N, C-alpha and C positions, 0 to 999 in steps of 0.2 A: 569476416562476418557475413551471414546470409543477407541477401538483398530483401528489403522489406516489401511485402505485398499484403496490403490491408484487406481483410475479407469484407464482404458485404455487411452493412450494418444490420443489427438484429432488433426488430421491434417486438419487445416482450410485453408491451402494454403497461410498463411500470411508470410510477410517478417518480421522476428523478429529483433528488434534493438540490436546491439552489445553494449558492455560496453563502447566502444569508443564514444558513443552518449551521455554520461552523465559526470558530474563532481562528484567524490566520494572521501571521505577520512574518516578514522576512527582513532580517537586519544583518549588519556587519559587526563583528565583535572587535575587541582590542587587538586581535592578531590578524584582522582583515579577512577572517573566514566568513563565509555565508552561513547564517544560522536561521533555520526555519522552524516554526512551531505551528501545527495545525491540530486543533482540538475539535473533535466531531461531536455532534449531538448523539444522544443515547440511541443505540441500535436496538429497537424494540423487538422482542421475540427471539433474539439471538443470545447465545451464551458464550463465555470465554472458551468453554470446551469445544464448541463448534468452530470458533476461530482457530484454535490450536490445531484441530483436526484438518482444517482447510490448508493451513500453511505447511503441514506435514505432507499432504498428498496432492495439492492442486496441480503441480506441473505434470503429474502422471495421469490425471483423471480424464476420461473421455465420457461424454454425455450425449444421449440421443435427444434432440430437440423435437418434441412431438408435433407441435402445432404452431411453430414460428414461421411466418411467411418467408419463403425463399430457402428455408432450412427444414421443411417438413420431413420428419423421420431421418434426418441426417445425423451422423455421429461426428461430433466436433470436440476439440479440446475444451474441457470445462472452463478454461481460462476465458473463453468467449462469453461465458455467463457473467463474468466479473466486471464487464463494461460492455454496453450495447454497440459501441462503435470503435473504440480506440485500441482494443487488445488484439494481438496477433497470435503469439505463442509464448510458452515458457517451458524450459526443460532443465533438469538437474544433471550434474556430472560430478566426478571426483569421488571423494570418500563419503558414500551415502549410508543412510540408516537401513534397517531391515525393510525388505521389499523395495529397495531403491528409493527411499523416501528422504525428506529433508533432514539434515543433520548439521550441527555446527562444524565448520571447516569445509563443507561441500560448496560447490559453485552452482549458481542459478543463472541461466541465460534468459534475460527478459527481452521480449520484442513487443513494442507498443509505440503509439504516438500520442502526443498531447493535443486534445481537442481536434481530432482529425477532420470532423465535419466543417470546422471553421478555418483551420490552418493547413490542412493537407499534411504533407510530410515535413513541414517546417521544423517541428520539434520531435524528432525520433529518439527512441531508446532502443539500442540494439547491442547489448553488451553483457558479458558474464561478470557477475558480482559474487564475492565471497560471503557466505553466511557466517556472520560474526557471533550471532546469538540466536538461540531458538529454544525457548522454554514455554511453560504453560502461562506465563504472563507477558510474553512478547517475542518479537522477531526483529533481527537487525542484520542488514547486509551492506556491503560497501566495497571499496577498492583500496588496496595498498600499493605503494610504489617502492621498489627496492631502494634501500639506503635512506629513504625519506619517511616511510611509514604510511599511516592512514592518510588518504587524500579525500575520501568521501565515506560517510556513514549515515545510513537511513534507519532510524529506530522507531519501531511501532510497539506500543504498549496497549494491552487490553485487560479489562477487569470487569467482573460482573457487577451490575448495579442491583442492589437488593432493596425492595420496598415491602414493608410489612412482612418480612421474613421470607419473601419469594424473589427469585431472580426475574427481573422484568426486562433486562437487556444488558448491553455491554457499553462500557466507556472505552472508546477507541481514540488513542492519542498518538500523533505522529511528529517526529522531530528529525531534521536533517542538518548535518554539518558538512560543508564542502570547502576544501582548501587546507593546506598545511598550516599548522600553528607555528612552525619554525620560521625564523626571520632571516635566515641566510639567503644569499642571492639566488642560488639554484632552486631552493624550495619555493621561494616566492615567484620565481620565473615560471616554474611548473604550475603553481597555484593559479597564476593569472591566465595560463593557457587552458587549464581545466575548467575554471569557472567563468571564463570570458564570455561564453555564450549564454550564461544564465542571467539575462536581463529581465526587466520587469514584465515584459510581454511573455517571456517563458514562464515566469512564476504565476502569472494570471492564468495561463493555459493549464499549468500543472494543478493549480488550485481547483479549477473547474473539473479537471479530470479526476482528481483524487476525491473530491466531494461526491461525485457520482459513483465512483468505484466503491468506496466504502459504504455509501448509502444503500446500494443495491443488495448488500448482504441480506437485508431484511426480506427481500423478495424471493431469493432462491436458496440461501444456505440452509435454513431449517429443513426444507424438503430433501435436499441432497444428503444432509446429515442423517436423516431418517433411513436412508438407503445404504448406510456405510457398511453394513454386513455383506453386501453383494455389489462390490464396485464394478463388476463386469457387466452389470445391467443398469447402470445409472441412466435416468431419463428425467426430462423436465417438460412439463406442460404448463401453459399459462394458468390453468385451473389450480395448479399447485402453489400459486403465489399466496403466501400467508400474510402479506402486508398490504392487501388491497384497501383496507379501511384505515390505514395509517396516513396522517396528513404530512405535509412537508414544511409546515410553519413551525420550525423548531430553531433552536440556537445551540451553540457549543456548550457542552456540559462542563461544569466546574471552571468558570471563568477565572477564578482566583488562581487556579493552577496554571492556566495559560499565561496570565500576567506575571506570575512568579518565574516561570521558565523563560519568558522573553527577557525579563530584567536580568536574570542570571546569565543568560547567553551574552547579552550586551556588555556585561562587565567581565566576561571571561577572557583569559589569555590563551586558553586551549579548549575549544569547543568540544573536542572529543572527550576530554576528561569530564567536562561538565555534563555531557550527555549520559555518561555512566551513572549519574545520579537519578536518572529517570525511574529506575526500579523502586527507589525509596519513596517516590511520590505516589506509588500505587499500593503501598502496604496498607 
C-alpha cells in the first residue's frame, strides 16, 4: 500500500457538526462481533439523488478550489472537500460501471486518517474494500477473507426527508459490523487480529471524523451536484456554500430506529445477516 501523506488542512469556513448532533453506540453481539450504529441529523438542502451521485463518482472527481487559503485555484481530488483535514485520496479499480464509476463488485481504495489534527497518523485507513452494495438507497463496502467469508461490512443508508410535500433533506444512517460470526478457532483468531486495534479511543476518533464528514455534505454537495453536466470544470468557492445559515444544534434523526438497531445487533448471532435488514428500515 502507498505510504500516507496527509495534505495541508483546508479552511473552508464551515461550521462543523459536533458529536452531540448524532446518535452513536458501539457494542459486541452474541458472536463477539463489533457492531456500530451511527444515526445522523437531517442533512438540510441535500437529497438522496445527490448522495447517490456522489458515491457513484467521487473517487474520480477533481475540483478547483477557488479561494481556499493555501489552495487558491489548485485542482485537487474532490475527496478533499468531504473532510477539511482527514482525507487523502480514494480510487476505484476492478469491474467498474460506465465511465469507470462505482459498481457493486468493484474495489475502492480509501486513504484517510481519523482525527488527524488530534491523533496524527495513529488511526490510519489505507486499504482496498469491496463494494458489496450500491443502489439509490445506500452503499456498502467491506472485506472478505477466503474460506471464512465477510470480516467487515460498512453499510450506509440514505433516504429523503419530506415535509409538507417537499424534500427538505436526507436521513443518513451508518452501520458497521467487524469480525467473523463463526465460532471456530481459526475464524475467532483472525477476528481478534482484525478488530484488536479497534479500542474505544479509535471509535471516539472515528465518531468525530464521521460526524464531520457527513455533516459537511450540506456545505459543498448541492453546488457540486449543480455542476454535474460538466465534470471537467468542477470548482468550489466559499461563496457557493449553501449551508451558511444552518445551525449545528441538532440531534440524530429517528432515535427510535437507532435504539431498535442497537437492540437487534446486541441480540444477533450474525451481525452481517442482521445488517441486511437495514434496507427494510428505510422503506
